[in-house]
C-alpha positions as CSV (number, residue, x, y, z in Angstrom):
1,X,-6.5,22.6,-2.7
2,X,-4.1,22.7,0.3
3,X,-4.3,22.1,3.9
4,X,-4.1,25.2,4.9
5,X,-6.7,26.8,2.7
6,X,-9.5,24.3,3.8
7,X,-11.9,25.3,6.3
8,X,-14.1,23.2,8.5
9,X,-16.7,22.9,6.8
10,X,-14.7,21.4,3.6
11,X,-12.8,19.0,5.6
12,X,-16.1,17.7,7.3
13,X,-16.8,17.1,3.2
14,X,-14.1,15.4,2.9
15,X,-14.0,12.8,5.8
16,X,-18.0,12.4,4.6
17,X,-16.6,11.7,1.5
18,X,-13.7,8.7,2.6
19,X,-17.5,6.9,4.8
20,X,-19.0,6.9,1.2
21,X,-16.4,5.6,-0.6
22,X,-16.1,2.7,1.6
23,X,-19.7,2.5,1.2
24,X,-19.6,2.2,-2.3
25,X,-16.9,-0.7,-2.2
26,X,-18.8,-2.9,0.0
27,X,-21.7,-2.2,-3.2
28,X,-18.9,-4.8,-4.9
29,X,-16.2,-5.9,-2.2
30,X,-18.1,-8.5,0.2
31,X,-16.2,-8.6,3.4
32,X,-12.7,-7.7,3.3
33,X,-13.6,-4.7,5.3
34,X,-9.6,-4.4,7.4
35,X,-8.1,-5.0,3.7
36,X,-9.6,-2.3,1.7
37,X,-9.0,0.0,4.8
38,X,-5.5,-0.6,4.9
39,X,-5.7,-0.2,1.2
40,X,-6.9,3.9,2.0
41,X,-5.0,3.9,4.8
42,X,-1.9,3.6,2.5
43,X,-3.6,5.6,-0.1
44,X,-4.2,8.3,2.3
45,X,-0.5,8.5,3.7
46,X,1.0,8.3,0.1
47,X,2.4,4.9,0.0
48,X,1.8,2.2,-2.0
49,X,0.9,-1.7,-1.3
50,X,1.5,-5.5,-1.7
51,X,-1.3,-7.6,-1.4
52,X,-0.5,-11.0,-0.7
53,X,-3.3,-14.0,-0.7
54,X,-3.6,-16.7,-2.7
55,X,-6.1,-16.9,-6.8
56,X,-9.9,-16.2,-6.4
57,X,-10.0,-13.8,-3.3
58,X,-11.1,-10.6,-5.5
59,X,-7.3,-9.1,-5.1
60,X,-7.7,-7.5,-8.7
61,X,-11.2,-6.5,-8.0
62,X,-10.8,-4.8,-5.0
63,X,-8.2,-2.4,-6.4
64,X,-10.6,-1.9,-9.6
65,X,-13.2,-0.6,-7.6
66,X,-11.2,1.5,-6.0
67,X,-10.2,2.9,-8.7
68,X,-13.5,3.6,-10.1
69,X,-14.8,4.9,-6.6
70,X,-12.0,7.5,-6.9
71,X,-13.2,8.4,-10.2
72,X,-9.0,8.3,-11.1
73,X,-7.1,6.5,-14.0
74,X,-6.4,2.7,-13.5
75,X,-4.4,0.7,-15.8
76,X,-3.5,-3.0,-14.4
77,X,-0.1,-4.3,-15.7
78,X,0.0,-8.2,-16.0
79,X,3.9,-9.0,-14.7
80,X,5.6,-11.9,-17.1
81,X,8.9,-13.1,-17.0
82,X,9.4,-11.8,-20.5
83,X,8.1,-8.0,-19.3
84,X,10.8,-5.4,-19.8
85,X,11.3,-2.4,-18.2
86,X,9.8,-0.4,-21.3
87,X,7.0,-2.3,-21.2
88,X,5.8,-0.1,-18.1
89,X,8.0,2.7,-17.7
90,X,7.2,3.6,-22.2
91,X,9.3,3.8,-25.3
92,X,10.6,6.4,-27.7
93,X,8.9,5.8,-31.0
94,X,10.2,7.5,-34.8
95,X,7.3,10.4,-36.1
96,X,7.6,12.0,-39.0
97,X,6.1,16.6,-38.6
98,X,3.9,15.9,-42.2
99,X,4.5,19.7,-42.7
100,X,8.2,19.6,-42.7
101,X,9.2,16.2,-43.4
102,X,11.3,16.1,-40.6
103,X,11.6,13.1,-38.0
104,X,11.5,13.3,-34.3
105,X,11.6,10.8,-31.8
106,X,8.6,11.2,-29.4
107,X,8.2,9.3,-26.1
108,X,5.4,6.9,-25.9
109,X,4.2,7.1,-22.0
110,X,3.6,3.2,-20.8
111,X,1.3,2.1,-18.0
112,X,2.7,3.4,-15.3
113,X,1.3,6.9,-16.2
114,X,-1.9,6.2,-14.1
115,X,-3.0,7.6,-10.8
116,X,-3.3,3.6,-10.0
117,X,-1.2,1.0,-11.5
118,X,-2.4,-2.4,-10.3
119,X,1.2,-4.6,-10.9
120,X,-0.8,-8.6,-10.7
121,X,2.0,-11.1,-9.7
122,X,5.5,-8.5,-9.5
123,X,7.0,-11.9,-8.2
124,X,6.8,-13.0,-11.6
125,X,8.5,-10.4,-13.4
126,X,12.7,-10.2,-13.4
127,X,14.8,-8.1,-10.6
128,X,15.4,-5.6,-14.0
129,X,11.6,-4.9,-14.3
130,X,11.1,-5.4,-10.6
131,X,13.2,-2.4,-10.1
132,X,11.7,0.1,-12.6
133,X,8.7,0.2,-10.9
134,X,10.4,0.4,-7.6
135,X,12.0,3.9,-8.5
136,X,8.7,5.0,-10.0
137,X,7.5,4.2,-6.9
138,X,10.2,5.9,-4.5
139,X,11.2,9.0,-7.2
140,X,7.6,9.5,-8.1
141,X,8.6,9.9,-11.8
142,X,10.6,8.1,-14.7
143,X,13.5,8.4,-17.2
144,X,13.9,7.4,-20.2
145,X,17.0,8.6,-22.1
146,X,18.4,11.1,-19.9
147,X,15.2,12.8,-19.9
148,X,12.9,12.6,-16.4
149,X,8.9,12.7,-17.0
150,X,6.8,12.7,-13.8
151,X,4.2,11.5,-12.9
152,X,0.8,12.4,-12.0
153,X,-0.2,12.8,-8.9
154,X,-2.0,11.1,-6.8
155,X,0.2,8.3,-8.1
156,X,-0.4,4.5,-6.1
157,X,0.8,0.9,-6.6
158,X,-0.6,-2.0,-5.4
159,X,1.2,-5.1,-6.0
160,X,-0.3,-8.6,-6.0
161,X,1.6,-11.9,-5.6
162,X,0.7,-15.4,-5.1
163,X,2.1,-17.2,-1.6
164,X,1.5,-21.0,-2.7
165,X,2.8,-20.8,-6.4
166,X,6.8,-20.4,-6.4
167,X,7.8,-22.0,-9.5
168,X,9.3,-19.7,-11.5
169,X,9.1,-16.6,-9.2
170,X,12.3,-14.4,-8.3
171,X,11.2,-13.5,-4.8
172,X,11.7,-9.5,-4.2
173,X,14.8,-9.1,-2.3
174,X,13.9,-7.4,1.6
175,X,15.6,-4.1,0.4
176,X,12.6,-3.6,-2.1
177,X,9.8,-4.7,-0.2
178,X,10.9,-2.1,2.6
179,X,9.8,0.8,0.1
180,X,6.1,-1.0,0.3
181,X,4.4,0.9,2.9
182,X,2.1,-1.9,4.2
183,X,2.3,-5.5,3.5
184,X,-1.1,-6.6,3.4
185,X,-2.6,-10.5,3.7
186,X,-5.7,-11.3,1.9
187,X,-7.3,-14.3,4.0
188,X,-10.1,-16.3,2.9
189,X,-13.9,-15.0,3.5
190,X,-16.1,-16.0,6.8
191,X,-18.7,-18.9,5.7
192,X,-22.0,-15.5,5.2
193,X,-19.4,-13.8,3.6
194,X,-18.8,-16.3,0.9
195,X,-22.5,-16.9,0.3
196,X,-23.1,-13.7,-0.5
197,X,-19.8,-13.8,-2.9
198,X,-21.5,-17.0,-4.5
199,X,-25.4,-15.1,-4.1
200,X,-24.4,-11.9,-5.4
201,X,-21.9,-12.5,-8.4
202,X,-23.9,-15.8,-10.0
203,X,-26.1,-13.9,-11.5
204,X,-27.6,-11.0,-14.1
205,X,-27.3,-8.0,-11.6
206,X,-24.2,-5.8,-11.2
207,X,-23.3,-3.3,-8.8
208,X,-23.0,-0.2,-10.0
209,X,-20.1,2.0,-8.1
210,X,-20.1,5.7,-8.5
211,X,-17.2,8.2,-8.1
212,X,-17.0,9.8,-4.9
213,X,-13.6,11.5,-4.4
214,X,-11.4,13.0,-7.3
215,X,-7.9,13.4,-7.4
216,X,-7.3,16.8,-6.3
217,X,-9.8,15.9,-2.9
218,X,-7.3,12.7,-2.6
219,X,-4.3,15.1,-2.8
220,X,-5.9,17.8,-0.2
221,X,-6.5,14.4,2.1
222,X,-2.8,13.1,1.6
223,X,-2.0,16.8,2.9
224,X,-4.7,16.8,5.8
225,X,-3.1,13.7,7.3
226,X,0.3,15.1,8.0
227,X,-1.6,17.7,10.0
228,X,-3.0,14.6,12.5
229,X,-1.6,15.4,15.8
230,X,0.4,12.1,17.2
231,X,2.0,12.4,21.1
232,X,5.8,12.5,22.1
233,X,4.7,9.6,24.1
234,X,3.5,7.4,21.5
235,X,6.4,8.7,18.7
236,X,8.6,7.2,21.6
237,X,6.8,3.9,21.7
238,X,7.2,3.9,18.2
239,X,10.7,4.0,18.3
240,X,11.2,2.1,21.4
241,X,9.2,-1.1,19.2
242,X,10.7,-0.7,15.9
243,X,14.5,-0.6,18.1
244,X,12.9,-3.4,19.8
245,X,12.9,-5.6,16.3
246,X,17.0,-5.1,16.0
247,X,19.0,-7.7,17.8
248,X,21.7,-5.9,18.7
249,X,19.5,-3.7,20.2
250,X,16.5,-5.2,22.0
251,X,16.1,-6.3,25.3
252,X,14.1,-8.7,24.6
253,X,14.7,-12.2,24.6
254,X,12.2,-13.0,22.5
255,X,13.5,-11.3,19.3
256,X,17.3,-12.3,20.2
257,X,16.0,-16.0,19.5
258,X,14.3,-15.7,16.4
259,X,15.0,-12.5,14.7
260,X,18.0,-12.6,12.3
261,X,17.5,-8.6,11.3
262,X,15.1,-5.4,12.3
263,X,13.0,-2.5,10.8
264,X,15.2,0.5,9.9
265,X,14.1,4.0,10.9
266,X,11.6,3.7,7.4
267,X,9.3,1.7,9.4
268,X,8.9,4.3,12.2
269,X,8.0,6.9,9.6
270,X,5.5,4.1,8.3
271,X,3.8,3.3,11.1
272,X,3.5,6.9,12.2
273,X,1.7,8.0,8.8
274,X,-0.6,4.9,8.7
275,X,-1.7,5.7,12.7
276,X,-2.5,9.0,11.0
277,X,-4.5,8.1,7.9
278,X,-6.4,5.4,10.0
279,X,-7.3,8.4,12.6
280,X,-8.6,10.7,10.2
281,X,-10.6,7.7,8.4
282,X,-12.2,7.1,11.7
283,X,-12.5,11.0,11.9
284,X,-9.9,12.2,14.3
285,X,-7.2,14.7,14.4
286,X,-5.1,12.8,16.4
287,X,-3.4,9.5,16.6
288,X,-4.4,6.8,19.5
289,X,-2.4,3.3,20.5
290,X,-5.5,1.9,18.6
291,X,-4.4,2.8,15.8
292,X,-0.4,2.3,16.1
293,X,-1.5,-1.5,17.2
294,X,-3.8,-2.0,14.8
295,X,-0.7,-0.8,11.8
296,X,1.4,-2.2,13.0
297,X,1.7,-5.9,11.9
298,X,1.0,-5.0,8.1
299,X,3.9,-2.2,8.5
300,X,6.5,-4.7,10.1
301,X,6.0,-8.1,8.7
302,X,7.5,-7.6,6.0
303,X,10.5,-5.3,7.8
304,X,11.2,-7.9,10.3
305,X,13.7,-10.7,9.2
306,X,13.2,-14.1,10.9
307,X,16.6,-16.5,11.6
308,X,16.3,-20.3,9.8
309,X,16.0,-21.8,13.3
310,X,12.2,-19.5,13.9
311,X,11.7,-20.6,10.0
312,X,11.7,-24.4,10.7
313,X,10.0,-23.8,14.1
314,X,7.1,-22.6,12.2
315,X,7.7,-18.8,13.9
316,X,6.3,-16.6,11.4
317,X,7.2,-12.4,11.4
318,X,3.7,-12.1,12.1
319,X,4.5,-14.0,15.1
320,X,7.1,-11.5,16.4
321,X,5.2,-8.4,16.0
322,X,2.6,-9.7,18.2
323,X,4.9,-11.0,20.9
324,X,6.6,-7.0,20.7
325,X,3.3,-5.6,20.9
326,X,2.5,-7.3,24.4
327,X,6.0,-6.9,25.5
328,X,7.5,-3.4,24.9
329,X,6.1,-1.3,27.7
330,X,3.4,1.1,26.7
331,X,3.1,4.9,27.0
332,X,1.5,5.5,31.1
333,X,-0.1,8.6,29.7
334,X,-3.6,7.6,29.9
335,X,-3.7,7.3,26.1
336,X,-5.7,4.6,24.3
């Protein structure tokens, strides 16, 4: 199912399924609408997510529910200090052909060979295993013993990390963080949402999540995202915004004072693609300023590196991005 072969009726059907998808997830996940929407945006844009939140905020449940509603294969990998690359990629095992008696090596696929992979506590595993995962994210394939194995499509990795427990962790380097399309922060629920969570999860009733969209339809939607239009004025705005994060190029004193290193061109690509995906989720085929401004934080927060002075003064990357959204000149063409 390619975008150019989709009819108007089939496009409407796909967009309607996106709304139903969010409704199915809401059966289990109370609140967290922004987080769920950002995950769907990343999925439709063909990228991967890093989720950060304290324990108990339903990160694993959220990912599992998403996979059930999407009718896709799901694997959860618990990252630990002793996890090796072969534990996630797979390994060769020696088998014997009972008819001929000959022995041969057969590649036994690891848990990475799934449509949706939850990499739980990615910062608890050494860099060697992190690198194996990130190679799969970038190339959509893995290599073992000189042989390349393609991963199925769609392929979506959600990695989680705990922001408050840093003992025995291996923080992801900035260059590896840049491989994640979005860096999503999950916060505590509101009082009413927490009341609903306690009411819904301490009884005998369990909500059933029905599959809404299949793999081929997701691939079609990912192709459709690329067809969403974005004006030259908005592309120029994204260019200014991303370039303004770089201390050596920015006209903003605020950035020069607090930022050590800015975002690269991949940030601009990510911002435009995720804005396109958000527009499609909202039923639109053109990107607006609202789409760009909404996606700026999860796109840029891990690509803007603050300096030591900012860290000492309590200035966060989110603070920098919000200030840039306020200061960088917007298009004057009347685009919302």
